[in-house]
Every structure is written in C-alpha cells, then in structure tokens.
C-alpha positions, 0 to 999 in steps of 0.5 A: 500500500502506498505511504500516503494511504497509510497516512490517510488510514491513520487520520481516518482512525483518529476520526473514527475514534473521536480524536478528530471531531466533526467540524474540526479543522485539519492543519494546512497541507504544508504544516501536515507535510512538515509534521510528518516529514513528507513532501507537500505533494504527498500531503496533498494526496493524503488530503485528497484521499480523505476527501474521496472517502468522504471524511473531510471537506475543503473550504475555499480560503479557510482550510480542510475540515472533518465532515459532519453527518446526522445520526439516523435518529436525528441526534447529535452530529456523528460520522456515517458512511455516505449513502450509496445512491446520491440525489444530485441537488448540485448540478442543475440540468433540466430535462422534460418527458418527450424531449428526446423524441421531439429532437430525434426526428430532425436528426434523421435527414442529417444522417444522409451521406451528403448532409453528414459530409457537410456537417463534419467539416470544420467550422469557425467561430462565425459558424455558418450563415444558416446557424447565424440566422437561426440563432439570431431568431432564438436569441432575439425573441426568447423562443425561436420563430415567434418574431423575426430577426434582422435589425441591428439591435433594439433600444431601450424601448424593446417590449418584453423579452423581444429585441432584434439581433443581426445574424452577423453579430452571432459567434459560436463556441463549443458550449456556454462556458467557452463562450463566456471564457472567450468574451472575458479573454477578449475584454479583460487582459491578464492582471486587469479587473473584472466586476462581478456580482458578489455572489457569482457563477462558479465557472466565472471564478475558475475561468478568471483564475485561469486567465489571470483576471482579478475579480472585483465583487460588486454589491447587490440587494434584493433586486440585483446588482447595484449601479452605485457599486459599479461606479465605486469599484471603477473609481477605486481602480478601473474595471475593464468589464463587468460580468452580470446575470440580469435574469434569474441570477445564479445563485440568488434567482433575482431578476433586474427590475426594468428601472434597475436595468435602465440605471445599470445600462446608463452607468455602463454607458457613462463609464464606457464599460463593456458588459458580458451578459449571461443569459443561459437561464433567460428562457425561463423568464422570456417576458424580461428584456435582456440588458443587451437591448438597453446597451447593445453597443457594449454588451456581449450576450452569452447563451447556450442550448444545454439548459434550453434543450438538453444537457448534452447539447452544449453549443454556446453562442454569443451576440457580439456588437460589431466593435468587439466582434473580431476581439471575441472571435480571435479569443474563441479561435486561440482558446480552441473554443470553436463549435462543432459543425454537426451540433450547429447543423442539428440545432439549425434543424431543431430551431426550424421545426420549433423544438425550442419553443415546445421544450422551453414551455415544458421546462417553464411549467416543470420549474414552476412545479418544482418551486411550488413543491420546494415552497411547501416543504421548506415553508417557514425557512429563509429561502430565496427563489424566483417561482420560475427558476430551477434553484433556490438560495437557503440561508441556514439556521443558527449553528450551521456553517455551509460546509458542515451542512453540505457534509451532513447532507452528503451523509444522507446521500444528497449533494447541495452547493455551499455558498463558498462556491459562489462567493468572490471574497471567501471571507464574506461567505454566508452560511447558505447553500444553493439547492438545484431542483432540476435533476431528480424526479419530483417524488425523489426531490420531495423526499430529499428536501424533507431530509434536508429540512430535518437536518437543518432543524436539528441545529448545526454542530456549533449550536451548543458551543 
C-alpha cells in the first residue's frame, strides 16, 4: 500500500475514534507535510484521499475540515458512511418527458451521406450563415420563430423579452462556458479587473483564475446588482468589464427590475464599460428584456442550448456588437473554443421545426412545479427563489456553517452547493447553500428536501458551543 494511504488510514482512525471531531479543522497541507516529514505533494494526496472517502471537506480560503453527518435518529452530529445512491441537488440540468423524441426526428435527414459530409467539416467561430440566422431568431425573441430577426439591435424601448439581433453579430463556441471564457479573454487582459456580482457563477471564478483576471465583487440587494457599486469599484481602480446575470441570477434567482436595468445600462454607458451578459437561464423568464437591448453597443450576450434543450447539447453562442466582434472571435479561435459543425447543423434543424419553443414551455411549467413543491416543504425557512427558476438560495439556521451542512447532507446521500462556491471574497461567505431542483424526479426531490429540512432543524454542530 502506498505511504500516503497509510497516512490517510491513520487520520481516518483518529476520526473514527473521536480524536478528530466533526467540524474540526485539519492543519494546512504544508504544516501536515512538515509534521510528518513528507513532501507537500504527498500531503496533498493524503488530503485528497480523505476527501474521496468522504471524511473531510475543503473550504475555499479557510482550510480542510472533518465532515459532519446526522445520526439516523436525528441526534447529535456523528460520522456515517455516505449513502450509496446520491440525489444530485448540485448540478442543475433540466430535462422534460418527450424531449428526446421531439429532437430525434430532425436528426434523421442529417444522417444522409451528403448532409453528414457537410456537417463534419470544420467550422469557425462565425459558424455558418444558416446557424447565424437561426440563432439570431432564438436569441432575439426568447423562443425561436415567434418574431423575426434582422435589425441591428433594439433600444431601450424593446417590449418584453423581444429585441432584434443581426445574424452577423452571432459567434459560436463549443458550449456556454467557452463562450463566456472567450468574451472575458477578449475584454479583460491578464492582471486587469473584472466586476462581478458578489455572489457569482462558479465557472466565472475558475475561468478568471485561469486567465489571470482579478475579480472585483460588486454589491447587490434584493433586486440585483447595484449601479452605485459599479461606479465605486471603477473609481477605486478601473474595471475593464463587468460580468452580470440580469435574469434569474445564479445563485440568488433575482431578476433586474426594468428601472434597475435602465440605471445599470446608463452607468455602463457613462463609464464606457463593456458588459458580458449571461443569459443561459433567460428562457425561463422570456417576458424580461435582456440588458443587451438597453446597451447593445457594449454588451456581449452569452447563451447556450444545454439548459434550453438538453444537457448534452452544449453549443454556446454569443451576440457580439460589431466593435468587439473580431476581439471575441480571435479569443474563441486561440482558446480552441470553436463549435462543432454537426451540433450547429442539428440545432439549425431543431430551431426550424420549433423544438425550442415546445421544450422551453415544458421546462417553464416543470420549474414552476418544482418551486411550488420546494415552497411547501421548506415553508417557514429563509429561502430565496424566483417561482420560475430551477434553484433556490437557503440561508441556514443558527449553528450551521455551509460546509458542515453540505457534509451532513452528503451523509444522507444528497449533494447541495455551499455558498463558498459562489462567493468572490471567501471571507464574506454566508452560511447558505444553493439547492438545484432540476435533476431528480419530483417524488425523489420531495423526499430529499424533507431530509434536508430535518437536518437543518436539528441545529448545526456549533449550536451548543
């Protein structure tokens, strides 16, 4: 047996015997390496092995802690083996009955030798003319086929979620994350500052770290990003761009009110700041206009098919104003983030047949049903959510830290996401979790939420200290 596993066995024995208690912090990996006279890389393997066994949990910016769980009788915090079957309330990939059958029909013609040959050719970030026209309709109306595209862009007077998109403003990526990465890479040089909501999409945090971008947390209230926070951050030291989720912000689920969106648009224009608008969840609130409709000349709107249609359809796309188009296209090319021609051709056929509008309507109904269930099960608790969204934000009761609650949920076979995953400044991470509602069947979701409620009601491991 490798030495690192022997060391992991010793730590596991200390946990089992109570010498290391739930929620207790372990030494840093560097300190552990010094005390055991091993290489830091070996210490890292020990800690990863403990995490793999479900005995510890890492908290970004704070350290590694012994995990806690609940005894079956709801008694004191205790260690337990993780449940075999996991209920995933962390990843959030909605799917509705019948969507596979709906999508399959459009693929049959694509499998002919002539069509397949064209679909397997290389394609760049600009995609194809057919793809640009189809996705312009999809991006410009919220659901394809309900309005025509072709105007350069809509102004602040756009009604509801409809706005005009010029097909020539469309660029494509392998998925939505790559489209975000391409936009950020094009707009923010390494070492420069990107403004983001104080609680933001975790992938943006990871992408910024890889690109050498400095994230600046911007204050929010119950209505979303505050314009004065953008101004204050930019005055402190210039921002190069702002990343924002105006509709169904992840993780809080808030959407900008029209007056707040207008104020932000005016501030971005006054400060001459480019904006990356994440619209991945916008199909659940199609009546709301995008920020790009208010400030089209400086907004890169990013979206994808994975949430709209099916999890495996990862094609990402971006509506990019002309003055930024070459920068973003160059970043997508250099990053290797260009799309698959086959995926684009399949999407063109699905959009032409109206599949997005059918699937999106079904998902809106599904999300509403799941939110209703969550409100019933978690009544009386500090839960924030939009009734149209697939996730909720839960501020935990006293005594709970987010990571120990996540660990206790894991012991019950349920995965949720701690606030630290979304917090830009880990020192300001609240005792809260995001609960994704999209993945399990409704009866399984109901049981999982009931279990989480029982865990929370028992009080956290620090409640009596």
